[in-house]
PDB file of N, CA, C, O and CB in Angstrom:
ATOM      1  N   MET A   1     -27.470  -3.692  -5.930  1.00  0.00           N
ATOM      2  CA  MET A   1     -26.142  -4.004  -5.440  1.00  0.00           C
ATOM      3  C   MET A   1     -25.241  -2.793  -5.642  1.00  0.00           C
ATOM      4  O   MET A   1     -25.258  -2.166  -6.701  1.00  0.00           O
ATOM      5  CB  MET A   1     -25.566  -5.250  -6.153  1.00  0.00           C
ATOM      6  N   GLN A   2     -24.472  -2.475  -4.639  1.00  0.00           N
ATOM      7  CA  GLN A   2     -23.573  -1.334  -4.695  1.00  0.00           C
ATOM      8  C   GLN A   2     -22.135  -1.812  -4.806  1.00  0.00           C
ATOM      9  O   GLN A   2     -21.774  -2.865  -4.280  1.00  0.00           O
ATOM     10  CB  GLN A   2     -23.750  -0.437  -3.460  1.00  0.00           C
ATOM     11  N   ARG A   3     -21.328  -1.033  -5.492  1.00  0.00           N
ATOM     12  CA  ARG A   3     -19.897  -1.323  -5.597  1.00  0.00           C
ATOM     13  C   ARG A   3     -19.134  -0.151  -5.003  1.00  0.00           C
ATOM     14  O   ARG A   3     -19.463   1.010  -5.245  1.00  0.00           O
ATOM     15  CB  ARG A   3     -19.468  -1.579  -7.085  1.00  0.00           C
ATOM     16  N   ARG A   4     -18.120  -0.469  -4.231  1.00  0.00           N
ATOM     17  CA  ARG A   4     -17.298   0.578  -3.635  1.00  0.00           C
ATOM     18  C   ARG A   4     -16.246   1.033  -4.627  1.00  0.00           C
ATOM     19  O   ARG A   4     -15.644   0.228  -5.337  1.00  0.00           O
ATOM     20  CB  ARG A   4     -16.637   0.086  -2.337  1.00  0.00           C
ATOM     21  N   LEU A   5     -16.043   2.314  -4.660  1.00  0.00           N
ATOM     22  CA  LEU A   5     -14.998   2.892  -5.494  1.00  0.00           C
ATOM     23  C   LEU A   5     -13.804   3.191  -4.592  1.00  0.00           C
ATOM     24  O   LEU A   5     -13.901   3.998  -3.667  1.00  0.00           O
ATOM     25  CB  LEU A   5     -15.498   4.188  -6.235  1.00  0.00           C
ATOM     26  N   ARG A   6     -12.691   2.541  -4.865  1.00  0.00           N
ATOM     27  CA  ARG A   6     -11.511   2.692  -4.015  1.00  0.00           C
ATOM     28  C   ARG A   6     -10.361   3.245  -4.828  1.00  0.00           C
ATOM     29  O   ARG A   6     -10.235   2.995  -6.026  1.00  0.00           O
ATOM     30  CB  ARG A   6     -11.117   1.350  -3.372  1.00  0.00           C
ATOM     31  N   ASP A   7      -9.524   4.006  -4.137  1.00  0.00           N
ATOM     32  CA  ASP A   7      -8.307   4.502  -4.779  1.00  0.00           C
ATOM     33  C   ASP A   7      -7.276   3.395  -4.929  1.00  0.00           C
ATOM     34  O   ASP A   7      -6.569   3.325  -5.934  1.00  0.00           O
ATOM     35  CB  ASP A   7      -7.715   5.662  -3.980  1.00  0.00           C
ATOM     36  N   LEU A   8      -7.192   2.529  -3.923  1.00  0.00           N
ATOM     37  CA  LEU A   8      -6.235   1.437  -3.943  1.00  0.00           C
ATOM     38  C   LEU A   8      -6.982   0.116  -4.106  1.00  0.00           C
ATOM     39  O   LEU A   8      -7.977  -0.104  -3.416  1.00  0.00           O
ATOM     40  CB  LEU A   8      -5.377   1.431  -2.654  1.00  0.00           C
ATOM     41  N   PRO A   9      -6.543  -0.756  -4.984  1.00  0.00           N
ATOM     42  CA  PRO A   9      -7.195  -2.061  -5.120  1.00  0.00           C
ATOM     43  C   PRO A   9      -6.990  -2.919  -3.874  1.00  0.00           C
ATOM     44  O   PRO A   9      -6.030  -2.715  -3.130  1.00  0.00           O
ATOM     45  CB  PRO A   9      -6.660  -2.795  -6.352  1.00  0.00           C
ATOM     46  N   SER A  10      -7.873  -3.863  -3.648  1.00  0.00           N
ATOM     47  CA  SER A  10      -7.801  -4.693  -2.444  1.00  0.00           C
ATOM     48  C   SER A  10      -6.549  -5.567  -2.424  1.00  0.00           C
ATOM     49  O   SER A  10      -6.074  -5.928  -1.347  1.00  0.00           O
ATOM     50  CB  SER A  10      -9.041  -5.570  -2.339  1.00  0.00           C
ATOM     51  N   ARG A  11      -6.012  -5.912  -3.581  1.00  0.00           N
ATOM     52  CA  ARG A  11      -4.804  -6.762  -3.595  1.00  0.00           C
ATOM     53  C   ARG A  11      -3.603  -6.026  -3.010  1.00  0.00           C
ATOM     54  O   ARG A  11      -2.649  -6.663  -2.562  1.00  0.00           O
ATOM     55  CB  ARG A  11      -4.485  -7.222  -5.033  1.00  0.00           C
ATOM     56  N   VAL A  12      -3.636  -4.700  -3.009  1.00  0.00           N
ATOM     57  CA  VAL A  12      -2.549  -3.943  -2.383  1.00  0.00           C
ATOM     58  C   VAL A  12      -2.527  -4.228  -0.885  1.00  0.00           C
ATOM     59  O   VAL A  12      -1.458  -4.379  -0.294  1.00  0.00           O
ATOM     60  CB  VAL A  12      -2.706  -2.419  -2.648  1.00  0.00           C
ATOM     61  N   GLY A  13      -3.701  -4.300  -0.273  1.00  0.00           N
ATOM     62  CA  GLY A  13      -3.776  -4.631   1.148  1.00  0.00           C
ATOM     63  C   GLY A  13      -3.306  -6.030   1.437  1.00  0.00           C
ATOM     64  O   GLY A  13      -2.705  -6.286   2.481  1.00  0.00           O
ATOM     65  N   VAL A  14      -3.575  -6.953   0.512  1.00  0.00           N
ATOM     66  CA  VAL A  14      -3.139  -8.340   0.683  1.00  0.00           C
ATOM     67  C   VAL A  14      -1.618  -8.430   0.635  1.00  0.00           C
ATOM     68  O   VAL A  14      -1.027  -9.180   1.412  1.00  0.00           O
ATOM     69  CB  VAL A  14      -3.762  -9.243  -0.401  1.00  0.00           C
ATOM     70  N   TYR A  15      -0.980  -7.693  -0.245  1.00  0.00           N
ATOM     71  CA  TYR A  15       0.489  -7.704  -0.327  1.00  0.00           C
ATOM     72  C   TYR A  15       1.122  -6.872   0.779  1.00  0.00           C
ATOM     73  O   TYR A  15       2.259  -7.126   1.177  1.00  0.00           O
ATOM     74  CB  TYR A  15       0.947  -7.182  -1.688  1.00  0.00           C
ATOM     75  N   PHE A  16       0.393  -5.881   1.276  1.00  0.00           N
ATOM     76  CA  PHE A  16       0.937  -4.985   2.291  1.00  0.00           C
ATOM     77  C   PHE A  16       1.149  -5.710   3.620  1.00  0.00           C
ATOM     78  O   PHE A  16       2.139  -5.457   4.307  1.00  0.00           O
ATOM     79  CB  PHE A  16       0.009  -3.787   2.489  1.00  0.00           C
ATOM     80  N   LEU A  17       0.244  -6.597   3.986  1.00  0.00           N
ATOM     81  CA  LEU A  17       0.356  -7.304   5.266  1.00  0.00           C
ATOM     82  C   LEU A  17       1.605  -8.173   5.349  1.00  0.00           C
ATOM     83  O   LEU A  17       2.332  -8.065   6.337  1.00  0.00           O
ATOM     84  CB  LEU A  17      -0.869  -8.161   5.491  1.00  0.00           C
ATOM     85  N   PRO A  18       1.901  -9.042   4.354  1.00  0.00           N
ATOM     86  CA  PRO A  18       3.166  -9.795   4.441  1.00  0.00           C
ATOM     87  C   PRO A  18       4.395  -8.893   4.383  1.00  0.00           C
ATOM     88  O   PRO A  18       5.421  -9.199   4.991  1.00  0.00           O
ATOM     89  CB  PRO A  18       3.241 -10.814   3.318  1.00  0.00           C
ATOM     90  N   ALA A  19       4.294  -7.784   3.655  1.00  0.00           N
ATOM     91  CA  ALA A  19       5.430  -6.860   3.602  1.00  0.00           C
ATOM     92  C   ALA A  19       5.683  -6.238   4.966  1.00  0.00           C
ATOM     93  O   ALA A  19       6.833  -6.012   5.344  1.00  0.00           O
ATOM     94  CB  ALA A  19       5.184  -5.761   2.558  1.00  0.00           C
ATOM     95  N   MET A  20       4.607  -5.957   5.713  1.00  0.00           N
ATOM     96  CA  MET A  20       4.788  -5.422   7.065  1.00  0.00           C
ATOM     97  C   MET A  20       5.459  -6.461   7.967  1.00  0.00           C
ATOM     98  O   MET A  20       6.217  -6.101   8.868  1.00  0.00           O
ATOM     99  CB  MET A  20       3.429  -4.989   7.664  1.00  0.00           C
ATOM    100  N   CYS A  21       5.184  -7.753   7.728  1.00  0.00           N
ATOM    101  CA  CYS A  21       5.827  -8.814   8.514  1.00  0.00           C
ATOM    102  C   CYS A  21       7.291  -8.983   8.129  1.00  0.00           C
ATOM    103  O   CYS A  21       8.116  -9.323   8.978  1.00  0.00           O
ATOM    104  CB  CYS A  21       5.085 -10.140   8.327  1.00  0.00           C
ATOM    105  N   LEU A  22       7.625  -8.752   6.864  1.00  0.00           N
ATOM    106  CA  LEU A  22       9.013  -8.881   6.422  1.00  0.00           C
ATOM    107  C   LEU A  22       9.889  -7.733   6.908  1.00  0.00           C
ATOM    108  O   LEU A  22      11.087  -7.909   7.130  1.00  0.00           O
ATOM    109  CB  LEU A  22       9.070  -8.957   4.913  1.00  0.00           C
ATOM    110  N   PHE A  23       9.293  -6.568   7.070  1.00  0.00           N
ATOM    111  CA  PHE A  23      10.035  -5.381   7.512  1.00  0.00           C
ATOM    112  C   PHE A  23       9.410  -4.821   8.792  1.00  0.00           C
ATOM    113  O   PHE A  23       8.845  -3.727   8.766  1.00  0.00           O
ATOM    114  CB  PHE A  23      10.054  -4.296   6.396  1.00  0.00           C
ATOM    115  N   PRO A  24       9.499  -5.548   9.913  1.00  0.00           N
ATOM    116  CA  PRO A  24       8.823  -5.079  11.131  1.00  0.00           C
ATOM    117  C   PRO A  24       9.478  -3.861  11.775  1.00  0.00           C
ATOM    118  O   PRO A  24       8.834  -3.148  12.545  1.00  0.00           O
ATOM    119  CB  PRO A  24       8.773  -6.188  12.132  1.00  0.00           C
ATOM    120  N   GLU A  25      10.739  -3.619  11.471  1.00  0.00           N
ATOM    121  CA  GLU A  25      11.452  -2.522  12.142  1.00  0.00           C
ATOM    122  C   GLU A  25      11.160  -1.152  11.542  1.00  0.00           C
ATOM    123  O   GLU A  25      11.445  -0.130  12.167  1.00  0.00           O
ATOM    124  CB  GLU A  25      12.933  -2.775  12.092  1.00  0.00           C
ATOM    125  N   VAL A  26      10.600  -1.119  10.345  1.00  0.00           N
ATOM    126  CA  VAL A  26      10.276   0.168   9.717  1.00  0.00           C
ATOM    127  C   VAL A  26       8.772   0.395   9.779  1.00  0.00           C
ATOM    128  O   VAL A  26       8.007  -0.548   9.980  1.00  0.00           O
ATOM    129  CB  VAL A  26      10.776   0.214   8.242  1.00  0.00           C
ATOM    130  N   GLY A  27       8.358   1.614   9.611  1.00  0.00           N
ATOM    131  CA  GLY A  27       6.942   1.947   9.664  1.00  0.00           C
ATOM    132  C   GLY A  27       6.222   1.617   8.368  1.00  0.00           C
ATOM    133  O   GLY A  27       6.825   1.162   7.396  1.00  0.00           O
ATOM    134  N   HIS A  28       4.913   1.857   8.378  1.00  0.00           N
ATOM    135  CA  HIS A  28       4.107   1.519   7.210  1.00  0.00           C
ATOM    136  C   HIS A  28       4.433   2.374   5.999  1.00  0.00           C
ATOM    137  O   HIS A  28       4.263   1.918   4.869  1.00  0.00           O
ATOM    138  CB  HIS A  28       2.651   1.654   7.538  1.00  0.00           C
ATOM    139  N   ARG A  29       4.894   3.595   6.200  1.00  0.00           N
ATOM    140  CA  ARG A  29       5.245   4.456   5.064  1.00  0.00           C
ATOM    141  C   ARG A  29       6.479   3.928   4.323  1.00  0.00           C
ATOM    142  O   ARG A  29       6.526   3.940   3.093  1.00  0.00           O
ATOM    143  CB  ARG A  29       5.499   5.895   5.546  1.00  0.00           C
ATOM    144  N   LEU A  30       7.461   3.473   5.076  1.00  0.00           N
ATOM    145  CA  LEU A  30       8.661   2.934   4.440  1.00  0.00           C
ATOM    146  C   LEU A  30       8.381   1.599   3.753  1.00  0.00           C
ATOM    147  O   LEU A  30       8.980   1.290   2.723  1.00  0.00           O
ATOM    148  CB  LEU A  30       9.773   2.763   5.472  1.00  0.00           C
ATOM    149  N   VAL A  31       7.472   0.812   4.321  1.00  0.00           N
ATOM    150  CA  VAL A  31       7.089  -0.447   3.662  1.00  0.00           C
ATOM    151  C   VAL A  31       6.407  -0.131   2.341  1.00  0.00           C
ATOM    152  O   VAL A  31       6.662  -0.798   1.339  1.00  0.00           O
ATOM    153  CB  VAL A  31       6.150  -1.301   4.571  1.00  0.00           C
ATOM    154  N   ARG A  32       5.552   0.867   2.326  1.00  0.00           N
ATOM    155  CA  ARG A  32       4.881   1.268   1.081  1.00  0.00           C
ATOM    156  C   ARG A  32       5.904   1.739   0.051  1.00  0.00           C
ATOM    157  O   ARG A  32       5.778   1.434  -1.135  1.00  0.00           O
ATOM    158  CB  ARG A  32       3.845   2.387   1.354  1.00  0.00           C
ATOM    159  N   GLU A  33       6.909   2.475   0.497  1.00  0.00           N
ATOM    160  CA  GLU A  33       7.956   2.922  -0.424  1.00  0.00           C
ATOM    161  C   GLU A  33       8.737   1.738  -0.983  1.00  0.00           C
ATOM    162  O   GLU A  33       9.087   1.728  -2.164  1.00  0.00           O
ATOM    163  CB  GLU A  33       8.909   3.894   0.282  1.00  0.00           C
ATOM    164  N   LYS A  34       9.013   0.740  -0.145  1.00  0.00           N
ATOM    165  CA  LYS A  34       9.729  -0.449  -0.619  1.00  0.00           C
ATOM    166  C   LYS A  34       8.897  -1.217  -1.647  1.00  0.00           C
ATOM    167  O   LYS A  34       9.439  -1.748  -2.617  1.00  0.00           O
ATOM    168  CB  LYS A  34      10.085  -1.368   0.564  1.00  0.00           C
ATOM    169  N   MET A  35       7.583  -1.273  -1.434  1.00  0.00           N
ATOM    170  CA  MET A  35       6.706  -1.997  -2.352  1.00  0.00           C
ATOM    171  C   MET A  35       6.560  -1.287  -3.692  1.00  0.00           C
ATOM    172  O   MET A  35       6.389  -1.936  -4.724  1.00  0.00           O
ATOM    173  CB  MET A  35       5.341  -2.186  -1.724  1.00  0.00           C
ATOM    174  N   THR A  36       6.627   0.028  -3.683  1.00  0.00           N
ATOM    175  CA  THR A  36       6.341   0.794  -4.898  1.00  0.00           C
ATOM    176  C   THR A  36       7.573   1.448  -5.503  1.00  0.00           C
ATOM    177  O   THR A  36       7.435   2.282  -6.398  1.00  0.00           O
ATOM    178  CB  THR A  36       5.320   1.848  -4.601  1.00  0.00           C
ATOM    179  N   CYS A  37       8.769   1.102  -5.049  1.00  0.00           N
ATOM    180  CA  CYS A  37       9.973   1.776  -5.545  1.00  0.00           C
ATOM    181  C   CYS A  37      10.184   1.546  -7.037  1.00  0.00           C
ATOM    182  O   CYS A  37      10.694   2.435  -7.718  1.00  0.00           O
ATOM    183  CB  CYS A  37      11.194   1.299  -4.777  1.00  0.00           C
ATOM    184  N   GLY A  38       9.815   0.401  -7.559  1.00  0.00           N
ATOM    185  CA  GLY A  38       9.998   0.117  -8.981  1.00  0.00           C
ATOM    186  C   GLY A  38       8.944   0.748  -9.863  1.00  0.00           C
ATOM    187  O   GLY A  38       9.168   0.947 -11.057  1.00  0.00           O
ATOM    188  N   ILE A  39       7.794   1.065  -9.285  1.00  0.00           N
ATOM    189  CA  ILE A  39       6.688   1.623 -10.067  1.00  0.00           C
ATOM    190  C   ILE A  39       6.801   3.140 -10.179  1.00  0.00           C
ATOM    191  O   ILE A  39       6.516   3.710 -11.232  1.00  0.00           O
ATOM    192  CB  ILE A  39       5.345   1.244  -9.437  1.00  0.00           C
ATOM    193  N   GLY A  40       7.207   3.777  -9.120  1.00  0.00           N
ATOM    194  CA  GLY A  40       7.216   5.230  -9.072  1.00  0.00           C
ATOM    195  C   GLY A  40       5.970   5.705  -8.360  1.00  0.00           C
ATOM    196  O   GLY A  40       4.870   5.268  -8.697  1.00  0.00           O
ATOM    197  N   SER A  41       6.104   6.564  -7.411  1.00  0.00           N
ATOM    198  CA  SER A  41       4.963   6.964  -6.571  1.00  0.00           C
ATOM    199  C   SER A  41       4.022   7.922  -7.296  1.00  0.00           C
ATOM    200  O   SER A  41       2.942   8.198  -6.774  1.00  0.00           O
ATOM    201  CB  SER A  41       5.462   7.614  -5.284  1.00  0.00           C
ATOM    202  N   GLY A  42       4.368   8.432  -8.445  1.00  0.00           N
ATOM    203  CA  GLY A  42       3.490   9.349  -9.160  1.00  0.00           C
ATOM    204  C   GLY A  42       2.246   8.683  -9.708  1.00  0.00           C
ATOM    205  O   GLY A  42       1.253   9.356  -9.984  1.00  0.00           O
ATOM    206  N   PHE A  43       2.286   7.357  -9.870  1.00  0.00           N
ATOM    207  CA  PHE A  43       1.147   6.642 -10.426  1.00  0.00           C
ATOM    208  C   PHE A  43       0.174   6.157  -9.374  1.00  0.00           C
ATOM    209  O   PHE A  43      -0.979   5.867  -9.696  1.00  0.00           O
ATOM    210  CB  PHE A  43       1.621   5.485 -11.227  1.00  0.00           C
ATOM    211  N   LEU A  44       0.607   6.059  -8.114  1.00  0.00           N
ATOM    212  CA  LEU A  44      -0.239   5.502  -7.071  1.00  0.00           C
ATOM    213  C   LEU A  44      -0.730   6.587  -6.139  1.00  0.00           C
ATOM    214  O   LEU A  44       0.032   7.494  -5.802  1.00  0.00           O
ATOM    215  CB  LEU A  44       0.508   4.438  -6.288  1.00  0.00           C
ATOM    216  N   PRO A  45      -1.998   6.521  -5.706  1.00  0.00           N
ATOM    217  CA  PRO A  45      -2.492   7.485  -4.726  1.00  0.00           C
ATOM    218  C   PRO A  45      -1.875   7.218  -3.361  1.00  0.00           C
ATOM    219  O   PRO A  45      -1.520   6.083  -3.045  1.00  0.00           O
ATOM    220  CB  PRO A  45      -4.025   7.431  -4.638  1.00  0.00           C
ATOM    221  N   THR A  46      -1.749   8.247  -2.569  1.00  0.00           N
ATOM    222  CA  THR A  46      -1.207   8.129  -1.224  1.00  0.00           C
ATOM    223  C   THR A  46      -2.358   7.893  -0.258  1.00  0.00           C
ATOM    224  O   THR A  46      -3.312   8.671  -0.262  1.00  0.00           O
ATOM    225  CB  THR A  46      -0.395   9.397  -0.829  1.00  0.00           C
ATOM    226  N   PRO A  47      -2.312   6.850   0.575  1.00  0.00           N
ATOM    227  CA  PRO A  47      -3.397   6.612   1.524  1.00  0.00           C
ATOM    228  C   PRO A  47      -3.436   7.691   2.582  1.00  0.00           C
ATOM    229  O   PRO A  47      -2.402   8.228   2.979  1.00  0.00           O
ATOM    230  CB  PRO A  47      -3.248   5.247   2.178  1.00  0.00           C
ATOM    231  N   SER A  48      -4.635   8.002   3.035  1.00  0.00           N
ATOM    232  CA  SER A  48      -4.800   9.019   4.068  1.00  0.00           C
ATOM    233  C   SER A  48      -4.585   8.395   5.436  1.00  0.00           C
ATOM    234  O   SER A  48      -4.418   7.181   5.555  1.00  0.00           O
ATOM    235  CB  SER A  48      -6.197   9.672   3.983  1.00  0.00           C
ATOM    236  N   ALA A  49      -4.589   9.217   6.454  1.00  0.00           N
ATOM    237  CA  ALA A  49      -4.400   8.737   7.832  1.00  0.00           C
ATOM    238  C   ALA A  49      -5.614   7.968   8.326  1.00  0.00           C
ATOM    239  O   ALA A  49      -5.505   7.209   9.289  1.00  0.00           O
ATOM    240  CB  ALA A  49      -4.117   9.909   8.773  1.00  0.00           C
ATOM    241  N   LYS A  50      -6.748   8.140   7.702  1.00  0.00           N
ATOM    242  CA  LYS A  50      -7.966   7.439   8.126  1.00  0.00           C
ATOM    243  C   LYS A  50      -7.861   6.005   7.737  1.00  0.00           C
ATOM    244  O   LYS A  50      -8.778   5.226   7.997  1.00  0.00           O
ATOM    245  CB  LYS A  50      -9.229   8.068   7.517  1.00  0.00           C
TER     246      LYS A  50
END
């Protein structure tokens, strides 16, 4: 059995989808900033364009 090593946990994707629905007028980068503003972006990896 293989396990995938990910930079971002899967629960981030689960929270990201409703956040995109709450803020439809802004892009995905601004939604990510809104989600992580309290944490600080230095602790989280930045997703690539892929």
